[in-house]
N, C-alpha and C positions, 0 to 999 in steps of 0.2 A: 375516508379511505385512504391505505397505506399503498407507497410507492416504493419498490425496491429497485435495484439495479444487479444484475448475474453476469458474472464474470466469466464464459468457460472457455479454456484454452481450444487451441485447434487440434493439439492432441488427443484432448479428453473424446474429439468427434470421432477422432480415427478407429478407436477402440481396438484391438488387437491387432489390426492392420498396422497402427503406428504411422501410417501416410493416408491422405487423401479421406474419403468419409467411410464409416461402416453406416448404412442407412438403420441398421436395425438401433442402433447404439445412439442414433438423433432419432427414432422416431420414441424410441423410451425416454430419451428425455425431454421430448415435445409431452408426451403424454405426462409426464411430473408436472412440467411447468402449466400444463393446462387446469389441473387440480388448483394451482395456484389461483389462476386467472377465474375460473370459475368462482373461488371463493371471495373473490372482488376487489384481489390487490392487481394494483399494476405495475406491469414489469417490463423493464428494458434491458437490454442484452449488448454487452460486449464481448465480441471471438476474439482471439488472438489469429495466429496467421500458421502455428509451426507446423501443421499437418501438412502446410505446404513450402513454407519459406520462413526464414527467420532472417533480421537484417545480419546476422553475424554467418549466414549459409556460407557466403562465398568472401575469400581474402581477395579475388583477383578483381574487384569492380568496388567503385567508389561507395562509400558506407552512404551516401544520401542515396544513390538509386538503387543500391540492397534494401535500404528503409523503405523506399516509396514502392518498390517490388512487394514489401512485404506486407505496405497498407491494402496492397491490390487483393494479396489472398486473404486479408478479413475481409475484404468486399466479398470476393466470392462465398466466403464462408457463410457471411449473414446473409446472402441470396439466397444459397442453397438450405439452411438452416429456417429460414423464413417459410419458404415451400415446403418444407415439411410439417413446420406449424399448421398453416393453412389446411394441407392433407389432414391432418389429427382434429381440425374443427376451430381453429383461432384466425384472428384477422391481424395483420401482421403491415410493418411499415420498415423501410430500411433508409437510415440516413447518414449520409457523408459529410465531412466537413468539406468536399471538393466536390467540383459537378462530375458525374457520371452516365451522359447522355438522360436518357429517359430509363434508365434500370432504378436508379436511387433517385430522392430527393435532397436537398440541400440542407443541412443541419440546422436549425433555429430553435431557440428553446421554446418560442412560440409555436411553431409547428410539431415540436415533439408533446409538448402538452394538450396541441388540440387531438393528435393521434391518441393520447391517452383517454381524453375525454370520451373519444369514441371507443373506448375498451379494446384497442388496439396494443399488441405485443411492438414496442418500438425497437429496433436493432439500429445500434450505433457503430458503424462501419468505417473503417479508415482511419483509425486509430485517432491521434490529434489533428492528423494533416501535415505534422511535420515531423523530419528525421530526428533521430536520436531520441525520441519519447517513446517507452512502451506502450503495448495497450492495456497495462496495467494503470500507467499515466494517464490514460484516457478513461479509465474507469473510473478515478477517481475526480478527474475533471468532469466529466457528464454527469455525476452521483451529485455535485455540488449545485452545477450549472441546472438539473433536472428536480432539486430538494427530494432527492431519494431519502427513505427513511431509514436505509440499510444498504450494505453490498455485500452480496454473497460470491465467493468464488468457489468455480468446482475445475480443477485443475489438475492435468494427470503428472501427480508426483511419487516416483519411485523410492525415494528416501535414502538414495546413495549420494556420495561426497559431489558427482557434477552435474547432479540435478537441480531444477530450479529450487530456491527458496521458495516458501510460503508462510504467509501473516494470518495467525488465528487469534481473533479479536472480539470483544462484545461490542459491536458498531453498533451503536444509537442513531447517529447520523447528525450527532450536534458538531459544533466548531470545534472542542475539544476534542472529538474524534477524529475528524477529519486531520486536525494537525497530529496525533496519534499515528493515524493511518499512514502519512506521508512520513515521519520519524523513521516508524518501522520499516516502508517501503526504500529508506535510505541505507538501514541495515542489512536488508534484502538484495539492494543492488551491489552493495558491498560485498557481500558474499559471493553474489552469481561471479561478479567479474575476478574476486580473489579465486574462486573454483575452475573458473574458464583459461586464467593464467597461471596460476601456481601448484605445484605439484603438491600430494595431500598433507606431507612432513611441514610444510611451510603455509598452508592454508589458514593456519589460524590467525587473528589479527589482535593487537591487545582495545583493552576498554577503550581507553585514550583515543585511541586513533578510530576505533569502530563510530565514537560519535560525530566523526567532521560529515559523512555522508549524509546522516539522519540530521543534522544542523544546517547542512545546508539546504537540503531537502525542504525543511521549515521555512527557513529565508525567502526561498524561492517560493512557496505559499503566499508568505505575508506581504510580499511585494506584488503578487498577482492581486490579494486581497484588496490593499490599499489601494492600487492602480485602478480597480474596477468596482469602489463604491464611493458614493456621495453622501453617505450617513456619517455625520461629525460623531454620533457617538460609537459608530463602528470603528471609525479612525481611532478615537481613543484608545477602544479595549484594544487592536492591535497593535498600538504602539507599545502602551504599557505592557500587553501582552511577550512583545519583543525584547523589552527591558529586563521583565522578570528571567525571559528566557536565556538571555544574555549572563544574567547572574545565576542562574541556576547550574549552565552551560560551564560556564568558564570559573565562576568561583566555587563553588559546591563541589562541581567534579576535581575541581585541586584538593578541596578538603576531604573527598572521598577516597583520592589516590595517597593521601597523608597517612589517614585513616587502615589503609591497605598496608600501607608502609610500615608502619608502626605494630599492627596483628602479626605481620610477616618476620620484624626483629624479635617481636616476644617469642615466637613460635620456635625461630632459630635458635633462641637462648636457652628454651627447654622449660619456659615458662605454662602452665595449663591456662590454656585460653577459655576462662571460664565467663559464663554471660555477664557477672558482675564486673569484672576486668575491662571487656569490651565496651559495656554500657559508660564505666568511669572514663575510659579512652575517648570515647566518641562525645560524649559531655564535654570533657576541659577543650576538643579540638573546635566544637561549636562555640564556645566561651572565648577562645583564642581568634577565630576568622571574623566573628559578629562582634564581640567587643562589649564593655560593660552595660554602653547604652541600650542593647536590645534585651528586652523581657524573655527570659529563659523559658519555655513549656516544661514542666516536670518529665515531659513524657517525651521529649526530644534524646534522651539517652537510650530511648530502646528504637530508636529509627534503624541503624545498622540492621536489626535482625530483618528487617523487609526488602533490603536491597539484596537481588538475586546476586549481582556482579560479583560480590564479597566471598560468595562461598565456591565459587568458580575452583580455585586453588586445591579446595581442602574437599 
C-alpha cells in the first residue's frame, strides 16, 4: 500500500476569498482526496496557515510569538478540514507536536502508523512545533518520519515577483530525493526572502551565492540524520555523501565558474561559441582540476551542455 504526504497552503483553502475558508473549495478538495483514499492510498496532510496568519504578518511583535500564532492557525485549518473530510465520508485524525487539550492528539510515528492502519487520513498540524521553520519544512520532516512514498504540493501560486516560490520535482521518496528537496527548498527560501526584502531590479542573485542556502539546508539534514540513526552503514553512507557534496559544491562549482568565465571571455572576443570549442574548453578544465591521475571519461567533455546554469546569460 502506498503512502503520500499532501501539503495544502492555507490560501488554497480560501479560494477567491483570499482569507479564511471557502467551504465549496474545501469540499471539492476533500472529494478529490477521497478518490485517492478509496483507491487504497494512505494520505497524510500538512496545511499552512496563510489564510489567517503568517509569521511575517506583524512587524511589531516578537518573531517567535508570531510564528506560534501561525502554528495555531495551522491547527485551526487542520481541525476544520478534517471535519469536512468526515462530512464527505472519510475517517480522520489530527496530530500536533504540542498539547492542544482534547482537540488533537500528540504526534508520534507509532500513533500516525496506527491511524494509517485504520484507513484514516492523518493531519499533521502545528508545523514542527518550533519557530523559524515553515510548514514546508514540517512537510519534509513528517514525510521522512512516516516513510511517505511521495510529497505532493497544492499551493496558491500567482507566479508574480513577490509570490511564494514553488518546487517541481519527480519525488520518489528516496534519500537522494529528500536531499534534492531540501536543496531546492534552500533556493526557494533564498528567493522568498530576496523577493520580500529587495525591489525587483535587485531581486536576482548570483549562482554562487544561491548555493549557500541550499547547501546549508543539506548540512542541517545530514546532521539531523546522523544524530537520529544507530545504523553504522547509514552513518558511513551519510559521511561519504557529505564528503562528496563538499567536493561537488566547493571544487566543481569553482571549476564551473571558471568555465563560465572562459566562455564569456571568448564571447566578448568575438569567437563563435561552437559545441566543439566548449567541449574542448570543458575537457581541459577537468584535466587541470582533477589532475593526471584521474581516469578521464571520454564523455565528460559534453557535461557542460546539461548544466542549465551555463545558459542563463545567453
